[in-house]
C-alpha positions as CSV (number, residue, x, y, z in Angstrom):
1,M,-17.1,-14.8,-99.0
2,S,-17.4,-18.7,-98.7
3,K,-14.7,-20.8,-97.0
4,L,-13.5,-22.0,-100.3
5,N,-13.2,-18.7,-101.9
6,L,-11.4,-17.5,-98.9
7,I,-8.8,-20.3,-99.2
8,I,-8.4,-19.6,-102.8
9,F,-7.9,-15.9,-102.1
10,L,-5.3,-16.5,-99.5
11,L,-3.4,-19.0,-101.7
12,L,-3.3,-16.4,-104.5
13,L,-2.0,-13.8,-102.0
14,I,0.8,-16.2,-101.1
15,Q,1.5,-17.0,-104.7
16,R,1.6,-13.3,-105.7
17,S,4.0,-12.5,-102.7
18,Q,6.4,-15.3,-103.6
19,S,6.2,-14.2,-107.2
20,K,7.3,-10.8,-106.2
21,Q,10.1,-12.4,-104.1
22,D,11.4,-14.5,-107.0
23,S,11.6,-11.7,-109.4
24,Q,13.2,-9.3,-107.0
25,Y,15.7,-11.5,-105.3
26,G,15.7,-15.0,-106.9
27,K,17.0,-17.7,-104.8
28,S,18.0,-15.7,-101.7
29,F,19.8,-16.0,-98.5
30,V,20.8,-14.0,-95.4
31,F,23.8,-15.8,-93.6
32,V,24.7,-14.3,-90.2
33,G,27.8,-15.1,-88.4
34,G,26.3,-15.6,-84.9
35,G,25.9,-13.2,-82.1
36,L,23.1,-11.3,-83.7
37,S,22.2,-8.4,-81.6
38,E,18.4,-7.7,-81.2
39,N,19.2,-4.1,-81.9
40,N,20.9,-4.9,-85.3
41,T,18.0,-3.1,-87.2
42,V,19.5,-3.3,-90.6
43,I,19.8,-7.1,-90.7
44,Y,16.5,-7.8,-89.1
45,K,14.7,-5.4,-91.4
46,K,16.6,-6.9,-94.4
47,I,15.3,-10.3,-93.6
48,I,11.7,-9.1,-93.3
49,D,12.0,-7.1,-96.5
50,M,13.3,-10.0,-98.4
51,A,10.4,-12.1,-96.9
52,G,7.7,-9.8,-98.3
53,G,8.0,-6.7,-96.2
54,Q,6.4,-5.5,-92.9
55,N,3.0,-6.7,-92.1
56,T,3.4,-9.4,-94.9
57,A,6.4,-11.5,-93.9
58,R,5.5,-14.8,-92.5
59,I,8.8,-16.2,-91.0
60,G,9.2,-20.0,-90.4
61,M,11.3,-20.3,-87.4
62,I,13.7,-23.4,-87.3
63,A,15.2,-23.9,-84.0
64,A,16.5,-27.4,-84.4
65,A,20.0,-26.6,-83.7
66,S,19.2,-25.3,-80.2
67,A,19.2,-27.5,-77.0
68,D,15.9,-25.8,-76.1
69,P,14.1,-25.2,-79.4
70,L,10.9,-23.5,-77.8
71,D,13.1,-21.0,-75.9
72,S,14.9,-20.1,-79.0
73,F,11.7,-19.7,-80.9
74,G,10.3,-17.5,-78.2
75,Y,13.2,-15.1,-78.3
76,Y,13.3,-14.7,-82.1
77,K,9.3,-14.6,-82.3
78,T,9.4,-11.5,-80.1
79,V,12.3,-9.8,-82.2
80,F,10.9,-10.4,-85.5
81,L,7.4,-9.2,-84.4
82,N,8.9,-6.1,-83.0
83,Y,10.4,-5.4,-86.4
84,G,7.2,-5.8,-88.3
85,A,6.8,-9.4,-89.3
86,K,3.1,-10.4,-89.7
87,E,3.7,-14.0,-88.1
88,V,6.4,-16.0,-86.8
89,N,5.7,-19.7,-86.8
90,F,7.3,-22.6,-85.0
91,I,8.3,-25.4,-87.4
92,P,8.3,-28.2,-84.9
93,I,11.0,-30.3,-86.1
94,H,13.9,-31.0,-83.8
95,V,15.9,-34.0,-82.5
96,A,13.2,-34.7,-80.0
97,N,10.5,-34.5,-82.6
98,K,12.1,-35.7,-85.8
99,S,9.0,-37.6,-86.9
100,A,7.5,-34.1,-87.8
101,N,9.8,-33.8,-90.7
102,S,7.4,-36.0,-92.6
103,D,4.1,-34.8,-91.1
104,P,2.0,-33.4,-93.9
105,V,0.6,-30.8,-91.6
106,V,4.1,-29.4,-91.0
107,V,5.0,-29.6,-94.6
108,Q,1.9,-27.6,-95.5
109,L,3.0,-25.1,-92.8
110,I,6.4,-24.8,-94.5
111,K,4.7,-24.0,-97.8
112,Q,2.7,-21.1,-96.3
113,Q,5.9,-19.3,-95.2
114,T,7.4,-16.3,-97.0
115,G,10.8,-16.7,-95.2
116,F,12.7,-19.0,-93.0
117,F,15.1,-18.3,-90.1
118,F,17.4,-21.1,-88.7
119,S,18.6,-20.2,-85.2
120,G,22.1,-21.1,-83.8
121,G,23.4,-23.9,-81.7
122,D,24.8,-27.1,-83.1
123,Q,24.5,-27.6,-86.8
124,A,24.7,-31.3,-86.5
125,R,21.3,-31.2,-84.9
126,I,19.7,-29.5,-87.8
127,I,20.9,-32.4,-90.1
128,D,19.9,-35.0,-87.8
129,S,16.4,-33.5,-87.5
130,F,15.8,-33.0,-91.3
131,F,17.6,-35.9,-92.8
132,G,17.5,-39.7,-92.3
133,N,20.3,-42.4,-92.5
134,G,22.7,-41.9,-95.5
135,H,21.7,-38.3,-95.6
136,T,18.1,-39.2,-97.0
137,I,16.1,-35.9,-97.4
138,S,12.8,-35.5,-95.4
139,P,9.6,-34.2,-97.0
140,A,10.0,-31.1,-94.9
141,M,13.5,-30.4,-96.1
142,R,12.5,-30.9,-99.7
143,A,9.6,-28.3,-99.1
144,I,12.1,-25.7,-97.9
145,I,14.2,-26.3,-100.9
146,E,11.4,-25.9,-103.1
147,Q,10.3,-22.7,-101.3
148,N,13.9,-21.3,-101.5
149,N,14.0,-22.2,-105.2
150,M,10.8,-20.2,-105.8
151,G,12.3,-17.0,-104.1
152,V,11.5,-17.7,-100.3
153,V,14.4,-16.2,-98.3
154,V,16.4,-18.6,-96.1
155,A,18.1,-16.8,-93.1
156,G,20.3,-18.3,-90.4
157,S,22.7,-17.3,-87.6
158,S,25.7,-19.3,-86.4
159,A,24.9,-22.9,-86.9
160,G,21.8,-21.7,-89.0
161,T,24.5,-20.4,-91.4
162,A,27.0,-23.2,-91.2
163,C,24.4,-25.8,-92.0
164,Q,23.5,-24.6,-95.5
165,P,26.0,-25.8,-98.0
166,S,25.7,-28.8,-100.3
167,A,29.6,-29.0,-99.9
168,V,31.0,-30.7,-96.8
169,M,29.7,-29.0,-93.5
170,V,32.0,-27.8,-90.8
171,E,31.1,-29.3,-87.4
172,G,33.8,-28.0,-85.0
173,G,37.4,-27.5,-84.3
174,V,40.0,-24.6,-83.8
175,S,42.6,-23.3,-86.2
176,Y,45.7,-24.6,-84.6
177,D,44.5,-28.2,-84.2
178,A,43.1,-28.1,-87.8
179,L,46.5,-27.2,-89.2
180,R,48.3,-29.7,-87.0
181,Y,46.1,-32.8,-87.3
182,G,44.0,-32.1,-90.5
183,A,40.2,-32.7,-91.0
184,H,38.3,-35.6,-89.6
185,T,34.8,-37.1,-90.1
186,S,34.7,-37.8,-86.3
187,S,36.8,-37.2,-83.3
188,S,36.5,-37.3,-79.5
189,H,38.7,-34.2,-79.0
190,S,36.6,-31.0,-79.0
191,D,39.4,-29.0,-80.6
192,D,39.8,-31.3,-83.7
193,L,38.6,-30.1,-87.1
194,V,35.5,-32.3,-87.8
195,Y,33.2,-32.2,-90.8
196,L,30.3,-33.9,-92.3
197,Q,31.1,-35.5,-95.5
198,H,27.6,-35.8,-96.8
199,G,27.3,-31.8,-96.5
200,G,24.6,-29.6,-94.9
201,T,21.1,-28.9,-96.1
202,G,22.1,-28.5,-99.5
203,L,20.5,-25.2,-100.0
204,F,23.6,-23.3,-101.0
205,D,26.1,-24.5,-103.6
206,G,29.8,-23.9,-104.3
207,Y,31.1,-22.8,-101.0
208,I,31.7,-24.2,-97.4
209,L,30.2,-21.8,-94.8
210,D,31.5,-20.9,-91.5
211,S,30.6,-18.6,-88.7
212,H,31.9,-16.6,-85.6
213,F,34.6,-16.4,-88.1
214,G,37.1,-13.7,-87.3
215,N,35.9,-13.5,-83.7
216,R,37.1,-17.0,-83.1
217,G,40.2,-17.0,-85.3
218,R,38.7,-19.7,-87.6
219,E,40.8,-18.7,-90.8
220,G,43.2,-21.6,-90.3
221,R,40.5,-24.2,-89.9
222,L,38.6,-23.2,-93.0
223,I,41.9,-23.2,-95.2
224,R,42.6,-26.8,-93.9
225,L,39.1,-28.0,-94.4
226,L,39.0,-26.7,-97.9
227,S,42.3,-28.1,-98.8
228,D,41.7,-31.5,-97.2
229,T,38.3,-32.1,-98.8
230,R,38.6,-30.4,-102.2
231,H,39.2,-33.8,-103.9
232,L,35.9,-35.2,-102.5
233,S,32.8,-35.5,-104.8
234,N,31.3,-32.5,-103.0
235,G,34.6,-30.9,-102.1
236,V,34.8,-27.1,-103.3
237,D,37.7,-24.6,-103.7
238,Y,36.0,-21.8,-102.0
239,G,34.9,-21.0,-98.4
240,I,32.9,-18.2,-96.9
241,G,33.4,-17.1,-93.2
242,V,31.0,-14.6,-91.6
243,D,31.9,-12.6,-88.6
244,E,29.5,-12.0,-85.8
245,N,26.6,-9.4,-85.7
246,T,27.3,-9.4,-89.6
247,A,25.4,-10.7,-92.6
248,L,26.1,-11.8,-96.1
249,V,22.9,-11.1,-98.1
250,I,22.8,-13.2,-101.3
251,T,20.5,-12.8,-104.1
252,H,19.9,-14.6,-107.4
253,A,22.0,-17.7,-106.1
254,G,22.8,-20.3,-108.7
255,T,22.7,-17.8,-111.5
256,S,25.5,-15.8,-113.3
257,T,24.5,-12.7,-111.3
258,A,24.5,-14.2,-108.0
259,T,25.6,-11.4,-105.7
260,G,26.7,-11.2,-102.0
261,H,26.2,-7.9,-100.2
262,I,27.6,-7.2,-96.7
263,L,25.6,-5.8,-93.9
264,G,26.3,-5.2,-90.1
265,E,29.2,-4.8,-87.8
266,S,32.3,-6.6,-89.1
267,G,33.1,-8.5,-92.2
268,V,33.0,-11.5,-94.5
269,T,36.0,-13.7,-95.5
270,I,36.2,-15.5,-98.9
271,I,38.9,-18.0,-99.1
272,D,40.1,-19.5,-102.5
273,V,42.3,-22.5,-102.6
274,S,41.7,-23.3,-106.4
275,K,45.4,-22.6,-107.1
276,S,46.8,-23.8,-103.8
277,Q,49.6,-26.4,-103.5
278,T,50.4,-28.3,-100.4
279,E,53.8,-29.5,-99.4
280,P,53.9,-32.1,-96.8
281,Q,57.2,-32.6,-95.0
282,D,57.4,-35.3,-92.3
283,G,53.7,-35.2,-91.8
284,D,53.8,-31.4,-91.3
285,F,51.2,-29.1,-93.1
286,N,52.4,-26.4,-95.5
287,I,50.3,-24.7,-98.0
288,R,50.8,-21.8,-100.5
289,D,49.0,-19.9,-103.2
290,V,45.9,-19.3,-101.1
291,Y,44.0,-16.1,-101.8
292,M,41.8,-14.4,-99.3
293,T,39.2,-11.5,-99.7
294,Y,37.7,-9.6,-96.7
295,L,34.6,-7.5,-97.2
296,T,32.8,-5.0,-94.9
297,R,29.5,-3.2,-95.0
298,G,28.5,-1.9,-98.4
299,D,30.8,-4.1,-100.3
300,E,29.5,-6.6,-103.0
301,I,30.9,-9.7,-104.7
302,N,29.7,-11.7,-107.7
303,L,29.9,-15.2,-106.3
304,N,30.6,-16.7,-109.7
305,T,33.3,-14.4,-111.1
306,H,34.5,-13.2,-107.7
307,T,34.5,-9.7,-108.9
308,V,34.4,-7.3,-106.0
309,K,32.8,-3.9,-105.7
310,F,33.8,-1.8,-102.8
311,A,31.4,0.5,-101.0
312,P,31.5,4.2,-102.3
313,S,32.2,5.2,-98.7
314,K,35.7,3.6,-98.9
315,T,39.0,4.9,-100.4
316,K,41.4,2.7,-102.2
317,L,44.5,2.5,-100.2
318,G,47.2,2.4,-102.9
319,G,48.5,5.9,-102.4
320,H,46.6,6.6,-99.4
321,E,48.2,4.4,-96.8
322,Q,48.4,5.9,-93.3
323,Y,51.4,4.0,-91.8
324,D,55.0,3.0,-92.9
325,W,55.2,-0.5,-91.7
326,A,52.9,-3.5,-91.4
327,L,52.3,-5.2,-88.0
328,T,53.1,-8.8,-87.0
329,S,51.5,-11.2,-84.6
330,S,52.6,-13.6,-82.1
331,D,49.1,-15.2,-81.8
332,I,47.6,-15.0,-85.3
333,F,44.4,-17.0,-84.7
334,Y,43.4,-15.1,-81.6
335,G,40.0,-13.6,-82.3
336,L,39.1,-10.6,-80.2
337,R,35.4,-10.4,-79.6
338,K,35.0,-6.7,-79.2
339,N,33.6,-4.3,-81.8
340,E,36.3,-1.7,-81.2
341,H,39.1,-4.1,-81.9
342,K,40.3,-6.1,-84.9
343,S,41.0,-9.8,-84.7
344,E,44.8,-10.6,-84.9
345,F,44.5,-12.1,-88.4
346,L,42.5,-8.9,-89.6
347,R,44.8,-6.6,-87.8
348,V,47.9,-7.9,-89.6
349,A,46.2,-8.2,-93.0
350,A,44.7,-4.7,-92.8
351,S,48.1,-3.3,-91.8
352,V,49.6,-4.9,-94.8
353,F,47.4,-2.9,-97.1
354,D,47.6,0.3,-95.0
355,A,51.5,0.3,-95.1
356,R,53.6,2.5,-97.4
357,L,56.8,0.6,-97.2
358,D,55.8,-3.0,-96.5
359,R,54.3,-5.4,-99.0
360,S,54.0,-8.3,-96.8
361,S,53.9,-9.5,-93.1
362,Y,53.4,-12.5,-90.9
363,G,51.9,-13.9,-87.8
364,V,52.7,-17.0,-85.9
365,T,50.6,-19.3,-83.8
366,Y,50.7,-18.8,-80.0
367,E,50.9,-22.6,-79.8
368,T,54.3,-24.3,-80.4
369,S,55.6,-27.8,-81.2
370,P,54.9,-27.2,-84.0
371,R,54.5,-23.5,-84.6
372,F,52.8,-22.4,-87.7
373,T,53.7,-19.1,-89.6
374,V,51.1,-17.3,-91.6
375,R,52.5,-15.0,-94.4
376,M,50.4,-12.6,-96.0
377,S,51.2,-10.3,-99.1
378,K,49.5,-7.6,-101.3
379,T,51.7,-8.6,-104.3
380,G,49.0,-11.1,-105.8
381,S,47.3,-10.3,-109.0
382,N,44.6,-7.6,-108.7
383,S,45.2,-7.3,-105.0
384,E,43.7,-4.2,-103.5
385,G,42.9,-2.7,-100.1
386,W,40.3,-0.1,-99.3
387,V,39.3,1.6,-96.2
388,E,36.5,3.9,-94.5
389,R,38.3,5.9,-92.0
390,H,37.2,6.4,-88.5
391,S,38.9,7.4,-85.3
392,S,41.8,4.9,-85.2
393,F,43.3,1.9,-87.1
394,Q,41.4,-0.5,-84.9
395,T,38.1,1.3,-85.8
396,D,38.8,2.0,-89.4
397,L,36.6,-0.3,-91.7
398,H,39.3,-2.1,-93.9
399,S,38.4,-4.2,-96.8
400,Y,40.7,-6.2,-99.4
401,K,40.6,-8.6,-102.1
402,N,43.2,-11.2,-103.4
403,M,45.5,-11.2,-100.6
404,Y,48.2,-13.9,-101.1
405,V,48.5,-16.3,-98.2
406,E,50.8,-19.1,-97.3
407,I,51.2,-21.3,-94.1
408,T,54.2,-23.1,-93.1
409,T,55.1,-25.3,-90.2
410,Q,58.2,-24.1,-88.1
411,G,58.9,-27.2,-86.1
């Protein structure tokens, strides 16, 4: 076979692989909330499957978020090869090699991949590496967008998830400071809620994305970020927060059948502020009419209609509650980082749906002056709780949809 014929043959194989991906998954993503264990077979195999399958998948590894991109690449290369990827290729674009984002050789390498994986670190480094002043898109980023539009899956973990929206991009902050001081485009205080107004990579539309979500009690910061930025040109009414070692697998993004499916250890939170109202009093933050959905493995959601389909392994809690009363919390945004324990927010929320006699409950922030109260209720329209029972309340796999939430300042 001549060299020219070999090149044509290889290009046809790539085109056929991408055509198969496009027809099966459409524009697709695997958003991981960080803390992805190398033993999480279901998530790694899903990424490889969506990238063409074992012995076919060519994963373009983007480690721009890392302080040590080569070290991050080396780790994930070993893991992906162990799970059957044909190739794992380093995309050499990072803050110390930003000029590569316009290198034709690198752009061609990007076009040869059947999947991409963005590793964790600092999402601002990804944007700095792939965009110029004024958020000017680079040839490399444009090539990734084109590939994704043709059905090449984009996966990411931690910062590699948070960087992907076209909406404003969260950069940092904790829930209490977010509620107290609001959202800022810059700050010298590490606990302040900071966001990038231009947005992230622009690959994923309609939602703000956040990671390490329940594990770090980030519910408050995402509610405040959505509320403070929804009026902007790229503000949105919806946010997604992914827990650690958990993935939201999205297929056919940008269509009426765009679907999110949950895999992994914990869950995914969807926050809706489309009907919310804020009531500022003396500079304090108060918000009502927020609705939250929390989905766990096997659950699905249509990302356009927000219709939820719970896993067949789960039982509807209405009439099957196991407890009389709901729980409360004195540290509502404390996120436990252990698999066998629920975060405080989830612990209270799950208990509302698993209570026979209570319809609502609350939690307060550990911090005072001011203290914030978070009230949760299952009285909202189409509000439902479901559960997959295990050995205890802490290990039971709870899911719910359309839980009513309001946050008030107590002074």
